[in-house]
C-alpha positions as CSV (number, residue, x, y, z in Angstrom):
1,M,21.5,42.0,-73.1
2,D,24.3,40.8,-70.8
3,V,27.4,42.9,-71.1
4,L,30.8,42.0,-69.5
5,F,32.2,45.4,-68.7
6,L,36.0,45.2,-68.3
7,S,37.9,48.4,-67.0
8,P,41.6,48.9,-65.9
9,V,40.4,51.1,-63.0
10,V,37.4,51.0,-60.7
11,P,35.4,53.8,-62.0
12,W,35.1,55.3,-58.4
13,P,35.6,57.8,-57.0
14,P,34.9,60.5,-59.7
15,R,38.4,62.0,-59.3
16,S,39.8,61.8,-62.9
17,G,38.2,62.2,-66.4
18,G,38.3,58.4,-67.2
19,R,36.6,57.4,-63.8
20,V,33.8,60.1,-64.3
21,R,33.2,59.1,-67.9
22,S,33.0,55.4,-67.4
23,G,31.2,55.5,-64.0
24,E,28.6,58.0,-65.3
25,L,27.9,56.0,-68.3
26,L,27.7,52.8,-66.3
27,R,25.1,54.6,-63.9
28,A,23.0,55.9,-67.0
29,V,23.1,52.6,-68.6
30,A,21.8,50.7,-65.5
31,Q,19.1,53.4,-64.9
32,R,17.6,53.2,-68.3
33,E,13.8,52.4,-68.5
34,T,13.5,50.8,-71.9
35,E,12.2,47.7,-73.3
36,Y,15.7,46.8,-74.1
37,P,17.4,46.4,-70.5
38,V,21.0,45.7,-70.3
39,R,22.7,43.8,-67.3
40,L,26.0,44.9,-66.6
41,H,28.8,42.6,-65.2
42,V,31.7,44.7,-64.2
43,C,35.3,43.4,-63.8
44,A,37.9,46.2,-62.9
45,V,41.5,46.2,-62.0
46,E,42.1,47.7,-58.4
47,E,44.3,50.5,-57.8
48,P,46.8,49.8,-54.9
49,G,46.1,51.5,-51.7
50,A,42.5,52.7,-52.7
51,A,40.5,49.9,-51.2
52,Q,38.2,52.1,-49.1
53,A,37.4,54.3,-52.1
54,E,36.9,51.3,-54.1
55,E,34.3,49.7,-51.8
56,Q,32.4,53.3,-52.0
57,G,32.3,52.3,-55.7
58,R,30.9,49.1,-55.1
59,A,28.1,50.7,-52.9
60,Q,27.5,53.6,-55.4
61,L,27.7,51.6,-58.7
62,G,27.9,47.9,-57.9
63,A,24.4,47.9,-56.6
64,L,23.2,48.9,-60.2
65,C,25.0,46.0,-61.8
66,A,24.2,42.4,-62.1
67,S,27.8,41.8,-60.8
68,W,30.7,43.6,-59.7
69,Q,34.2,42.1,-59.1
70,T,37.8,43.7,-58.8
71,F,41.2,42.2,-59.1
72,P,44.5,43.3,-57.9
73,R,47.2,44.4,-60.0
74,S,50.2,42.1,-60.3
75,T,53.6,41.8,-62.0
76,A,53.4,41.4,-66.0
77,P,54.6,38.1,-67.2
78,L,58.1,38.4,-69.0
79,G,56.8,38.7,-72.4
80,L,54.4,41.4,-71.9
81,R,57.2,43.2,-70.0
82,L,59.6,42.9,-72.7
83,T,57.1,43.9,-75.6
84,G,53.9,45.3,-74.1
85,A,53.0,49.0,-74.0
86,K,53.4,50.7,-70.5
87,K,49.5,50.7,-69.8
88,E,49.5,47.1,-70.7
89,R,52.1,46.3,-68.2
90,W,50.7,48.9,-65.4
91,F,47.2,47.6,-65.4
92,W,48.0,43.9,-65.7
93,S,46.2,41.4,-63.4
94,A,46.9,37.9,-63.4
95,A,43.7,37.3,-61.3
96,L,41.5,39.0,-63.8
97,A,43.1,37.2,-66.7
98,A,42.5,34.0,-64.9
99,H,38.9,35.0,-64.1
100,L,38.0,35.9,-67.6
101,A,39.4,32.5,-68.9
102,R,36.9,30.7,-66.4
103,L,33.9,33.0,-67.5
104,R,34.7,32.3,-71.4
105,R,34.1,28.5,-70.5
106,E,31.3,29.0,-67.9
107,Q,29.3,31.9,-68.7
108,G,28.0,33.4,-72.0
109,F,27.7,37.2,-72.4
110,D,26.1,39.0,-75.6
111,L,29.0,41.4,-75.4
112,L,32.3,42.3,-74.1
113,H,32.9,46.0,-73.6
114,L,36.6,46.7,-73.4
115,D,37.1,50.0,-71.6
116,E,40.7,50.5,-72.7
117,P,42.7,48.7,-75.2
118,C,45.4,48.0,-72.4
119,L,43.0,45.0,-71.2
120,L,43.1,43.2,-74.6
121,R,45.5,40.5,-73.6
122,A,43.5,39.6,-70.5
123,A,40.3,39.6,-72.6
124,R,42.0,37.2,-75.4
125,P,39.8,34.2,-74.4
126,F,36.8,36.3,-75.8
127,V,38.2,37.2,-79.0
128,G,36.7,35.6,-81.9
129,H,33.9,34.2,-79.9
130,T,32.0,37.0,-78.3
131,P,31.1,40.4,-79.9
132,I,33.6,42.9,-78.8
133,L,33.3,46.8,-78.7
134,A,36.5,48.6,-77.7
135,H,36.2,52.0,-75.8
136,H,39.3,54.4,-76.3
137,H,39.0,57.3,-73.8
138,K,41.8,58.7,-75.9
139,L,43.9,57.4,-78.9
140,D,47.0,56.1,-77.3
141,L,48.9,56.4,-80.4
142,E,48.4,60.1,-80.7
143,Y,49.4,60.3,-77.1
144,A,52.5,58.5,-77.4
145,L,53.6,60.4,-80.6
146,E,52.9,64.0,-79.0
147,L,54.4,63.4,-75.6
148,P,58.2,62.7,-76.0
149,L,60.0,60.5,-73.5
150,E,63.3,61.0,-71.9
151,S,65.3,59.6,-75.0
152,S,64.3,59.3,-78.8
153,A,65.0,55.4,-78.3
154,A,62.6,55.1,-75.4
155,Q,60.1,57.3,-77.5
156,A,60.3,55.0,-80.7
157,R,60.0,51.9,-78.6
158,Q,56.8,53.1,-76.7
159,V,55.3,54.2,-80.0
160,Q,56.0,51.0,-81.6
161,R,54.4,49.2,-78.8
162,V,51.3,51.1,-78.6
163,A,50.8,50.9,-82.5
164,R,51.2,47.2,-82.4
165,L,48.4,47.0,-79.6
166,E,46.2,49.2,-81.6
167,R,46.7,46.9,-84.6
168,Q,45.8,43.9,-82.4
169,L,42.8,45.5,-81.1
170,V,41.5,46.4,-84.7
171,R,42.4,42.7,-85.7
172,A,40.1,41.5,-82.7
173,T,37.2,43.7,-83.3
174,R,35.8,46.0,-85.8
175,H,33.7,47.8,-83.4
176,H,35.1,51.0,-81.4
177,V,33.9,54.0,-79.5
178,V,36.1,57.2,-78.9
179,C,35.2,60.6,-77.2
180,C,34.9,62.8,-80.2
181,T,34.4,62.9,-83.9
182,Q,38.0,64.0,-84.6
183,D,39.3,60.8,-83.0
184,A,37.0,58.7,-84.8
185,Q,38.2,60.2,-88.1
186,R,41.7,59.7,-87.1
187,L,41.2,56.0,-86.0
188,A,39.1,55.1,-89.0
189,A,41.6,56.7,-91.5
190,R,44.3,54.4,-89.9
191,H,42.2,51.3,-90.2
192,P,39.7,51.2,-93.1
193,G,36.7,48.9,-92.5
194,I,36.4,49.6,-88.8
195,E,33.0,51.2,-87.5
196,V,33.9,54.0,-84.9
197,T,31.0,55.6,-83.0
198,A,31.6,59.1,-81.1
199,V,30.1,59.1,-77.7
200,E,31.1,62.3,-75.9
201,S,31.6,63.0,-72.4
202,G,28.7,64.4,-70.5
203,V,27.7,66.3,-67.0
204,D,25.7,65.8,-64.3
205,G,23.8,69.0,-64.0
206,E,22.9,68.5,-60.5
207,R,26.2,67.3,-59.2
208,V,28.0,70.4,-60.7
209,A,25.3,72.8,-60.5
210,P,26.1,76.6,-59.7
211,R,26.6,77.2,-56.1
212,S,25.1,80.9,-55.6
213,E,25.9,80.7,-51.8
214,I,29.6,80.5,-52.6
215,P,31.0,84.1,-53.6
216,R,33.1,84.3,-56.8
217,D,36.6,85.3,-56.3
218,P,37.4,87.8,-59.0
219,L,41.2,87.1,-58.5
220,R,41.1,83.4,-58.5
221,L,42.0,81.3,-61.6
222,L,41.4,77.4,-61.8
223,F,43.3,74.6,-63.1
224,L,41.5,71.3,-62.6
225,G,42.6,67.8,-63.6
226,S,44.7,64.7,-62.5
227,L,48.1,66.2,-61.7
228,D,50.0,63.1,-62.7
229,Y,48.6,63.0,-66.3
230,E,51.4,64.2,-68.6
231,P,49.0,66.5,-71.0
232,N,47.8,68.3,-67.5
233,V,51.4,68.4,-66.3
234,R,52.7,70.2,-69.2
235,A,49.7,72.7,-69.2
236,V,50.3,73.6,-65.6
237,L,53.9,74.1,-66.3
238,E,53.2,76.5,-69.2
239,L,50.5,78.4,-67.1
240,V,53.1,78.7,-64.1
241,G,56.1,79.3,-66.3
242,S,54.8,81.3,-69.1
243,I,51.1,82.4,-68.8
244,L,51.1,83.4,-65.2
245,P,54.2,85.8,-65.3
246,R,52.4,87.7,-68.3
247,L,49.3,87.9,-66.2
248,H,51.3,89.2,-63.4
249,G,52.8,91.9,-65.5
250,E,49.3,93.7,-65.5
251,R,47.5,92.1,-62.7
252,P,49.8,91.0,-59.8
253,D,47.1,90.2,-57.7
254,L,45.8,87.2,-59.7
255,R,46.2,83.8,-58.2
256,L,46.3,80.3,-59.7
257,A,44.6,77.4,-57.9
258,L,45.8,73.9,-58.9
259,V,43.1,71.3,-58.3
260,G,43.4,67.7,-58.8
261,S,44.5,64.1,-57.6
262,R,47.8,62.5,-57.5
263,V,50.3,65.4,-57.7
264,S,53.5,64.2,-58.7
265,S,56.5,64.9,-56.5
266,D,58.2,66.8,-59.7
267,L,55.2,69.0,-60.3
268,R,54.8,69.7,-56.6
269,N,58.6,70.9,-56.5
270,R,58.4,73.0,-59.6
271,V,55.1,74.9,-58.6
272,E,55.3,75.2,-54.9
273,L,57.7,78.2,-54.9
274,A,55.9,79.9,-57.8
275,R,54.4,83.4,-56.9
276,G,50.5,83.4,-56.9
277,V,50.2,79.8,-57.2
278,E,48.3,77.6,-54.7
279,L,48.6,73.8,-55.1
280,V,45.3,72.6,-53.5
281,G,45.3,69.0,-54.6
282,E,42.3,66.7,-54.5
283,V,38.9,67.8,-53.4
284,E,35.7,66.5,-52.5
285,D,33.5,69.2,-53.9
286,V,34.6,70.1,-57.3
287,A,31.4,72.4,-58.0
288,A,32.7,74.5,-54.9
289,E,36.1,75.2,-56.7
290,F,34.2,76.2,-59.9
291,A,32.1,78.5,-58.1
292,R,35.0,80.3,-56.3
293,A,37.0,80.8,-59.6
294,A,36.7,83.7,-61.8
295,L,37.8,81.5,-64.8
296,C,38.7,77.9,-65.4
297,L,41.9,77.8,-67.5
298,V,42.6,74.7,-70.0
299,P,45.8,75.4,-71.8
300,L,46.2,72.0,-73.2
301,R,48.4,71.1,-76.2
302,V,47.8,67.4,-76.9
303,G,44.6,66.4,-78.4
304,G,42.1,63.6,-77.4
305,G,40.7,62.6,-74.2
306,T,37.4,63.1,-72.3
307,R,37.4,66.9,-72.1
308,L,35.2,66.7,-69.0
309,K,36.9,69.6,-67.1
310,I,35.4,72.0,-69.8
311,V,31.8,70.6,-69.6
312,E,31.8,70.5,-65.9
313,A,33.1,73.9,-65.5
314,L,30.4,75.4,-67.8
315,A,27.7,73.1,-66.1
316,A,28.7,74.9,-62.8
317,G,28.6,78.4,-64.4
318,C,32.2,79.0,-64.5
319,P,33.7,80.8,-67.4
320,V,36.3,78.9,-69.5
321,V,39.3,79.9,-71.5
322,S,40.8,77.1,-73.3
323,T,43.1,76.4,-76.3
324,R,41.4,75.1,-79.4
325,V,43.0,71.5,-78.9
326,G,41.7,71.6,-75.3
327,A,38.1,72.1,-76.5
328,E,38.5,69.6,-79.6
329,G,35.5,67.8,-80.3
330,L,32.9,69.9,-78.2
331,E,30.2,71.7,-79.9
332,L,31.0,75.0,-78.4
333,E,31.6,78.2,-80.1
334,D,34.2,80.8,-79.3
335,G,33.2,84.0,-77.9
336,V,29.7,82.4,-77.5
337,H,30.0,79.6,-75.0
338,L,33.8,79.9,-74.1
339,A,36.9,81.9,-75.0
340,L,39.6,80.2,-77.2
341,A,43.1,81.0,-77.6
342,D,46.2,79.3,-78.6
343,S,49.4,81.1,-78.3
344,V,50.9,82.3,-74.8
345,P,50.4,86.0,-75.4
346,D,46.8,85.4,-76.7
347,F,45.8,83.2,-73.9
348,A,47.0,85.6,-71.4
349,R,45.5,88.6,-73.1
350,V,42.0,86.8,-73.3
351,V,42.4,85.9,-69.4
352,L,43.1,89.6,-68.7
353,E,40.1,90.8,-70.7
354,L,37.8,88.5,-69.2
355,C,39.0,89.2,-65.6
356,A,38.4,92.9,-66.3
357,D,34.9,92.4,-67.6
358,P,33.2,89.7,-65.4
359,Q,29.7,90.5,-66.7
360,R,30.9,89.2,-70.1
361,A,32.6,86.2,-68.6
362,A,29.3,85.5,-66.8
363,A,27.4,85.6,-70.1
364,L,29.7,83.2,-71.7
365,A,29.2,81.0,-68.8
366,A,25.5,81.4,-68.9
367,R,25.3,80.3,-72.5
368,G,27.9,77.6,-72.2
369,R,26.1,76.2,-69.4
370,E,22.7,76.1,-71.3
371,R,24.6,74.4,-74.4
372,V,26.1,71.6,-72.3
373,L,23.1,70.9,-70.4
374,E,21.4,70.3,-73.7
375,R,23.9,68.6,-75.6
376,Y,26.0,66.8,-73.0
377,A,23.6,65.1,-70.6
378,W,24.7,61.4,-69.6
379,P,21.5,59.7,-70.2
380,P,21.2,60.5,-74.1
381,L,25.1,59.8,-74.3
382,A,24.5,56.3,-72.7
383,E,21.7,55.5,-74.9
384,R,24.2,56.4,-77.9
385,L,26.6,53.9,-76.4
386,V,23.9,51.1,-75.8
387,S,23.1,51.9,-79.6
388,A,26.7,50.9,-80.4
389,W,26.3,47.9,-78.4
390,R,23.4,46.6,-80.1
391,R,24.8,47.1,-83.4
392,T,27.9,45.2,-82.5
393,V,25.8,42.2,-81.3
394,R,23.4,42.4,-84.3
395,G,26.4,42.7,-86.8
396,G,27.3,39.1,-85.7
397,D,30.3,39.6,-87.7
398,N,33.1,39.5,-84.9
399,A,34.2,35.9,-85.7
400,A,34.4,36.4,-89.4
401,W,36.3,39.9,-89.0
402,Y,38.7,38.2,-86.5
403,S,39.4,35.2,-88.9
404,S,39.8,37.5,-91.9
405,S,42.0,40.1,-90.0
406,S,44.4,37.4,-88.2
C-alpha cells in the first residue's frame, strides 16, 4: 500500500507532542514486519530557521520512507488570508500545493493521510479521487471554543473559520483518526455518518527509560511541554500564579522547573521573576528531566491533544499529578497509576502529600510505568493506524461520500 503522508511540520526533532506522535507512528509503520507492507511518501512543511534539525529528520525518518520531501512556508493567498483559520494560513506552502497538483496527475497512491485538517486546501486535487484519512492531533474546534482570543469579535471569527474547515473536511472524507475515545465521540456526534478511530499516543520505553544513575531531587517539580502552546501557557501561569504560592505556604523549599521549546517572550517575562521557578527551556534529554523530578505536574484545563507528557513521564518512572482533563482518554486510574486533582487547592494538597511521601509517589510511578508500557507501546498503536488506513482503502466510498456531501 502506497500512502502519501502530508504533515504541516517535519516530524523531527521530537520536541513537541505532535512531532513525537507523527514521527513515532511513521517509524513504527515503516518498521512493521508483515505481509501487508506500507510504502510511505512523506511531504511536510518546513519550519523557518530549522533546516539543520529537519535534515536530521530526513536522516532519522526519511531513510525509512519510500520518499521524503519538504517544502517552505509561504504567504497565504488573499482568499485564504481573508477566510481561512489561523493554522491554515500559518502552515500554507504554495510549493507544496503545486507539488501535490503535479503528483495527482503523475503518480497514483492508495491513500492520502492528512496529518492535520489545516492542509486540506493544499490536498484538494486528491479529494474525490483518492481515499483520504484525516488525522486530528486535537479537535481544533474545541480548542477555538475553549481558548478565547483578545476580543469577542476575533473569537467568533476564529470559531466560525475553524468550524467551516471541519465541515469541509468531513465533506471531503468520512474517515478520521483522533487521539482518544472522547474526541472520537465529540467528532462523531457533530457529524453523523463519519467513521472515527481512536489511536492514542504512545511511548518509546527505551528512549524514556528510568535513569537510575541520576538522583531524584525531592524538591524539584517539573512541567514539560511546548511553551508557546496556549493550553500549556495557561497551565504554567496557573502553576506559577496560584498553585506554587500555596505549595510555598507549607514547603517554601519546593522549586518548579519549566522544560519545553519555543518559550514565548510574554511567558518568559511573567515567570522569570517568580520565586522558586527555573525556566529551563528546550533540552535534548527529556528522560534526564523526568529522572531528576520528584513529580511531573500536568494542570491542563483544555481537553484533547496528544497527552504525551503523561505517558512519557510514567514510562520514565516519574510520578504524575494531573487534572482529569489533562489525563483525559488515558486508561489510567487515580490513586493507582497517577494522582488526579482539579481545583487549585486540591492540586496543591495532592502535590504536598506526594512530596511528603516519596515511597507512595514511587509506587504510583511504578504501576503507571507498567500500565503505559503494556497499553501504549508505539508498534500496536501504529498497527491500529494501518488498520484504519486499510479500512479507508477497502471502503472504496470516498468518491461517493464526497459527491453526496458536496
